C-alpha positions as CSV (number, residue, x, y, z in Angstrom):
1,M,85.9,78.2,106.1
2,N,82.9,79.3,104.0
3,P,82.5,78.0,100.5
4,L,83.0,80.5,97.7
5,D,79.9,81.4,95.7
6,G,81.3,83.8,93.1
7,S,80.0,87.0,94.8
8,E,83.5,87.7,96.1
9,L,84.5,89.0,92.7
10,R,81.5,91.2,92.0
11,N,82.6,94.6,90.9
12,S,86.3,93.8,91.0
13,D,88.6,93.2,88.1
14,T,90.3,89.9,87.4
15,L,93.5,89.2,85.5
16,V,93.8,85.9,83.6
17,V,97.3,85.3,82.3
18,G,96.9,82.7,79.5
19,G,93.3,83.7,79.1
20,T,93.3,83.2,75.3
21,G,94.2,79.5,75.6
22,N,91.9,76.5,75.9
23,V,91.8,76.4,79.7
24,G,92.0,80.2,79.8
25,F,88.9,80.7,77.8
26,Y,86.8,78.8,80.4
27,L,88.5,80.8,83.2
28,V,87.6,84.1,81.5
29,D,84.0,82.9,80.9
30,G,83.7,81.7,84.5
31,F,84.9,85.0,85.9
32,I,82.5,87.0,83.8
33,R,79.6,84.7,84.8
34,A,80.8,85.1,88.5
35,G,80.4,88.8,88.2
36,S,83.8,90.2,87.7
37,A,83.5,93.8,86.5
38,R,86.2,93.3,83.9
39,V,88.6,90.4,82.9
40,I,92.0,91.6,81.8
41,V,93.7,89.2,79.4
42,P,97.3,89.8,78.4
43,T,98.5,88.1,75.2
44,R,101.4,88.0,72.8
45,S,99.2,87.5,69.8
46,S,97.1,90.1,68.1
47,E,94.8,87.4,66.7
48,R,94.0,85.4,69.8
49,P,92.0,88.2,71.6
50,E,89.7,88.4,68.6
51,R,89.1,84.6,68.8
52,L,88.4,84.9,72.5
53,L,86.0,87.8,72.0
54,Q,84.2,85.9,69.2
55,R,83.9,82.7,71.4
56,L,82.5,84.7,74.3
57,G,79.9,86.6,72.2
58,P,79.2,90.4,72.1
59,E,77.7,90.8,75.6
60,K,80.5,89.1,77.5
61,A,83.2,90.6,75.2
62,Q,82.3,94.1,76.4
63,R,83.8,93.1,79.8
64,I,87.2,91.9,78.4
65,K,90.3,94.1,78.3
66,P,93.0,92.6,76.2
67,I,96.6,93.8,76.6
68,L,99.0,93.0,73.9
69,D,102.5,92.2,75.3
70,D,104.7,89.3,76.5
71,V,104.2,88.2,80.1
72,G,107.1,85.8,79.6
73,S,109.7,88.6,79.5
74,V,110.6,90.9,82.4
75,D,110.0,94.1,80.3
76,G,106.7,92.8,78.9
77,A,105.5,91.7,82.3
78,R,106.3,95.2,83.7
79,R,104.5,96.9,80.8
80,I,101.4,94.7,81.4
81,R,101.6,95.4,85.2
82,D,101.7,99.2,84.5
83,E,98.8,99.0,82.2
84,V,96.7,96.9,84.6
85,A,97.5,99.3,87.4
86,A,96.4,102.2,85.2
87,V,93.1,100.7,84.2
88,S,92.2,98.8,87.4
89,G,94.2,99.5,90.5
90,E,93.6,96.5,92.8
91,L,92.6,93.1,91.4
92,G,90.2,90.7,93.0
93,A,91.9,87.7,91.5
94,V,94.8,86.7,89.3
95,V,95.0,83.4,87.6
96,A,98.0,82.2,85.6
97,S,97.2,79.4,83.2
98,L,100.4,79.3,81.2
99,A,101.9,76.8,78.8
100,S,101.5,73.0,79.3
101,W,103.6,70.8,81.5
102,H,106.6,68.8,80.4
103,Q,105.4,65.6,78.8
104,S,108.5,63.5,78.5
105,S,108.7,60.3,80.5
106,S,111.7,61.5,82.5
107,M,113.6,64.8,82.8
108,L,116.8,62.8,83.4
109,R,116.4,60.9,80.1
110,A,115.3,64.1,78.2
111,G,118.7,65.8,78.8
112,F,119.8,69.2,79.9
113,A,118.5,71.1,76.8
114,D,115.0,69.8,77.4
115,F,115.3,70.5,81.1
116,R,116.4,74.1,80.4
117,T,113.5,74.5,77.9
118,V,111.0,73.4,80.6
119,I,112.4,75.9,83.1
120,D,112.5,78.8,80.6
121,T,109.1,78.2,78.9
122,R,107.0,76.7,81.6
123,L,108.3,77.5,85.1
124,Y,109.9,80.9,84.6
125,P,106.7,82.6,83.2
126,H,104.8,81.4,86.2
127,F,107.4,82.8,88.6
128,L,107.5,86.1,86.6
129,A,103.6,86.3,86.6
130,A,103.4,85.8,90.4
131,E,106.3,88.2,91.1
132,T,104.7,90.9,88.9
133,F,101.0,90.6,89.6
134,V,100.7,89.6,93.3
135,P,101.4,93.2,94.4
136,L,98.3,94.3,92.4
137,L,96.0,92.1,94.4
138,A,93.5,93.6,96.8
139,P,94.2,92.6,100.4
140,D,91.5,89.9,100.2
141,G,92.4,88.9,96.6
142,A,93.6,85.5,95.4
143,Y,96.4,84.3,93.1
144,T,96.0,80.9,91.5
145,A,98.6,79.1,89.3
146,I,97.3,76.4,86.9
147,N,99.7,74.1,85.2
148,G,99.9,70.4,84.4
149,P,98.3,67.6,82.4
150,A,94.9,67.7,84.2
151,A,93.5,69.9,81.5
152,F,94.0,67.0,79.0
153,A,92.9,64.2,81.3
154,G,89.5,62.6,81.0
155,L,87.0,62.2,83.8
156,P,88.1,60.4,86.9
157,Q,87.8,56.6,86.7
158,P,84.4,54.9,87.5
159,A,85.6,53.7,90.9
160,Y,86.1,57.4,92.0
161,W,82.6,58.3,90.7
162,G,81.1,55.4,92.4
163,D,82.6,56.4,95.8
164,L,81.6,60.0,95.3
165,C,78.0,59.1,94.3
166,N,77.7,56.7,97.3
167,R,78.7,59.4,99.7
168,S,76.2,61.8,98.2
169,G,73.4,59.2,98.3
170,A,73.1,59.1,94.5
171,E,73.0,56.3,92.0
172,P,76.3,55.4,90.1
173,P,77.2,57.7,87.2
174,H,75.8,57.5,83.8
175,P,78.1,57.6,80.8
176,G,78.3,61.4,80.9
177,G,80.2,61.1,84.2
178,S,78.0,62.7,86.8
179,C,76.0,61.1,89.6
180,R,72.3,60.5,89.0
181,N,69.7,61.7,91.5
182,A,72.3,63.4,93.7
183,R,71.3,65.6,96.6
184,T,72.0,69.2,96.0
185,S,74.7,69.4,98.6
186,P,76.5,66.8,100.8
187,G,74.8,66.2,104.1
188,E,71.3,67.1,103.0
Protein backbone atom coordinates (compact mmCIF):
# COMPACT_ATOMS: atom_id res chain seq x y z
CA MET A 1 0.00 0.00 0.00
CA ASN A 2 1.35 3.40 -0.97
CA PRO A 3 1.17 6.27 1.52
CA LEU A 4 -1.23 9.07 0.67
CA ASP A 5 0.36 12.42 -0.12
CA GLY A 6 -2.72 14.58 -0.69
CA SER A 7 -2.50 14.60 -4.47
CA GLU A 8 -5.35 12.07 -4.58
CA LEU A 9 -7.82 14.89 -3.89
CA ARG A 10 -6.53 17.44 -6.39
CA ASN A 11 -9.34 18.77 -8.53
CA SER A 12 -12.04 16.81 -6.72
CA ASP A 13 -14.62 18.04 -4.24
CA THR A 14 -14.76 16.99 -0.61
CA LEU A 15 -17.73 16.99 1.77
CA VAL A 16 -17.03 17.64 5.46
CA VAL A 17 -20.09 16.98 7.59
CA GLY A 18 -19.44 18.83 10.84
CA GLY A 19 -16.98 21.13 9.08
CA THR A 20 -17.91 24.17 11.17
CA GLY A 21 -16.90 22.51 14.45
CA ASN A 22 -13.49 22.52 16.10
CA VAL A 23 -12.22 19.30 14.52
CA GLY A 24 -14.11 20.10 11.32
CA PHE A 25 -12.27 23.40 10.86
CA TYR A 26 -8.92 21.59 10.72
CA LEU A 27 -10.35 19.00 8.33
CA VAL A 28 -11.64 21.71 6.00
CA ASP A 29 -8.33 23.57 6.15
CA GLY A 30 -6.40 20.34 5.53
CA PHE A 31 -8.48 19.40 2.51
CA ILE A 32 -8.00 22.85 1.02
CA ARG A 33 -4.24 22.66 1.56
CA ALA A 34 -4.24 19.13 0.05
CA GLY A 35 -5.69 20.53 -3.14
CA SER A 36 -9.40 19.79 -3.01
CA ALA A 37 -11.11 21.86 -5.66
CA ARG A 38 -13.90 22.74 -3.27
CA VAL A 39 -14.88 21.73 0.25
CA ILE A 40 -18.62 21.46 0.80
CA VAL A 41 -19.72 22.08 4.38
CA PRO A 42 -23.33 21.47 5.44
CA THR A 43 -24.46 23.21 8.62
CA ARG A 44 -27.64 23.88 10.56
CA SER A 45 -26.51 27.32 11.65
CA SER A 46 -26.37 30.40 9.45
CA GLU A 47 -23.68 31.94 11.73
CA ARG A 48 -21.19 29.08 11.79
CA PRO A 49 -20.23 29.19 8.09
CA GLU A 50 -19.32 32.87 8.47
CA ARG A 51 -17.07 32.02 11.41
CA LEU A 52 -15.45 29.22 9.39
CA LEU A 53 -14.85 31.50 6.42
CA GLN A 54 -13.32 34.19 8.65
CA ARG A 55 -11.00 31.68 10.32
CA LEU A 56 -9.83 30.35 6.96
CA GLY A 57 -9.19 33.75 5.41
CA PRO A 58 -10.33 35.15 2.06
CA GLU A 59 -8.21 33.01 -0.26
CA LYS A 60 -9.24 29.66 1.26
CA ALA A 61 -12.83 30.84 1.81
CA GLN A 62 -13.30 31.04 -1.97
CA ARG A 63 -13.09 27.24 -2.11
CA ILE A 64 -15.79 26.62 0.53
CA LYS A 65 -19.39 25.84 -0.39
CA PRO A 66 -21.62 26.04 2.70
CA ILE A 67 -25.04 24.37 2.56
CA LEU A 68 -27.59 25.39 5.18
CA ASP A 69 -29.66 22.38 6.30
CA ASP A 70 -29.82 19.64 8.95
CA VAL A 71 -27.87 16.46 8.16
CA GLY A 72 -29.36 14.91 11.32
CA SER A 73 -32.81 14.57 9.76
CA VAL A 74 -33.75 12.34 6.82
CA ASP A 75 -35.31 15.20 4.87
CA GLY A 76 -32.41 17.57 5.58
CA ALA A 77 -29.82 14.95 4.60
CA ARG A 78 -31.67 14.30 1.33
CA ARG A 79 -31.81 18.02 0.51
CA ILE A 80 -28.07 18.30 1.21
CA ARG A 81 -27.41 15.23 -0.94
CA ASP A 82 -29.41 16.70 -3.81
CA GLU A 83 -27.59 20.04 -3.60
CA VAL A 84 -24.18 18.34 -3.40
CA ALA A 85 -25.03 16.20 -6.43
CA ALA A 86 -26.13 19.30 -8.33
CA VAL A 87 -22.94 21.30 -7.63
CA SER A 88 -20.38 18.52 -7.59
CA GLY A 89 -21.40 15.15 -8.94
CA GLU A 90 -18.88 12.68 -7.54
CA LEU A 91 -16.92 13.42 -4.38
CA GLY A 92 -13.30 12.51 -3.78
CA ALA A 93 -13.84 12.23 -0.04
CA VAL A 94 -16.51 12.51 2.62
CA VAL A 95 -15.65 13.01 6.28
CA ALA A 96 -18.25 12.97 9.04
CA SER A 97 -17.05 14.74 12.17
CA LEU A 98 -20.30 14.87 14.08
CA ALA A 99 -21.05 15.59 17.73
CA SER A 100 -18.94 14.33 20.57
CA TRP A 101 -18.98 10.94 22.18
CA HIS A 102 -20.95 9.99 25.30
CA GLN A 103 -18.96 11.11 28.32
CA SER A 104 -20.69 9.35 31.21
CA SER A 105 -18.81 6.71 33.16
CA SER A 106 -21.24 3.96 32.12
CA MET A 107 -24.27 3.76 29.85
CA LEU A 108 -25.81 1.24 32.24
CA ARG A 109 -25.63 3.75 35.09
CA ALA A 110 -26.77 6.64 32.92
CA GLY A 111 -30.15 5.08 32.24
CA PHE A 112 -32.32 4.56 29.19
CA ALA A 113 -33.05 8.24 28.53
CA ASP A 114 -29.32 9.05 28.25
CA PHE A 115 -28.76 5.93 26.17
CA ARG A 116 -31.51 6.99 23.77
CA THR A 117 -30.05 10.51 23.56
CA VAL A 118 -26.65 9.07 22.60
CA ILE A 119 -28.23 6.96 19.86
CA ASP A 120 -30.37 9.82 18.52
CA THR A 121 -27.80 12.62 18.68
CA ARG A 122 -24.45 10.90 18.19
CA LEU A 123 -24.88 7.59 16.37
CA TYR A 124 -27.91 8.12 14.16
CA PRO A 125 -26.46 11.22 12.42
CA HIS A 126 -23.34 9.19 11.55
CA PHE A 127 -25.46 6.40 10.10
CA LEU A 128 -27.61 8.87 8.19
CA ALA A 129 -24.55 10.69 6.81
CA ALA A 130 -22.98 7.44 5.58
CA GLU A 131 -26.22 6.17 4.09
CA THR A 132 -26.80 9.49 2.31
CA PHE A 133 -23.35 10.46 1.07
CA VAL A 134 -21.48 7.22 0.30
CA PRO A 135 -23.42 6.89 -2.99
CA LEU A 136 -21.97 10.28 -4.06
CA LEU A 137 -18.36 9.08 -3.75
CA ALA A 138 -16.21 8.54 -6.82
CA PRO A 139 -15.23 4.87 -7.30
CA ASP A 140 -11.84 5.57 -5.70
CA GLY A 141 -13.25 7.98 -3.08
CA ALA A 142 -13.04 7.54 0.68
CA TYR A 143 -15.55 7.88 3.52
CA THR A 144 -14.24 8.57 7.03
CA ALA A 145 -16.24 8.83 10.25
CA ILE A 146 -14.66 10.65 13.17
CA ASN A 147 -16.12 10.48 16.64
CA GLY A 148 -14.81 10.07 20.13
CA PRO A 149 -12.85 11.71 22.88
CA ALA A 150 -9.53 11.75 20.99
CA ALA A 151 -10.15 15.32 19.90
CA PHE A 152 -10.03 16.39 23.54
CA ALA A 153 -7.11 14.20 24.65
CA GLY A 154 -3.63 15.59 25.10
CA LEU A 155 -0.51 14.31 23.42
CA PRO A 156 0.40 10.66 24.02
CA GLN A 157 2.29 9.93 27.20
CA PRO A 158 6.10 10.35 27.25
CA ALA A 159 6.66 6.57 27.17
CA TYR A 160 4.94 6.45 23.78
CA TRP A 161 7.03 9.33 22.43
CA GLY A 162 10.21 7.77 23.76
CA ASP A 163 9.49 4.50 21.96
CA LEU A 164 8.52 6.32 18.76
CA CYS A 165 11.63 8.51 18.87
CA ASN A 166 13.91 5.54 19.56
CA ARG A 167 12.54 3.70 16.52
CA SER A 168 13.15 6.75 14.32
CA GLY A 169 16.68 7.31 15.64
CA ALA A 170 15.76 10.61 17.27
CA GLU A 171 16.35 12.07 20.67
CA PRO A 172 13.51 11.95 23.23
CA PRO A 173 10.80 14.56 22.82
CA HIS A 174 11.01 18.12 23.98
CA PRO A 175 8.10 19.62 25.94
CA GLY A 176 6.23 20.42 22.69
CA GLY A 177 5.80 16.70 22.15
CA SER A 178 7.75 15.89 18.98
CA CYS A 179 10.97 14.00 18.49
CA ARG A 180 14.15 16.04 18.13
CA ASN A 181 16.55 15.39 15.26
CA ALA A 182 14.30 12.76 13.72
CA ARG A 183 15.03 11.37 10.28
CA THR A 184 12.55 12.55 7.68
CA SER A 185 11.04 9.09 7.28
CA PRO A 186 11.38 5.74 9.03
CA GLY A 187 14.14 3.54 7.66
CA GLU A 188 16.30 6.34 6.27
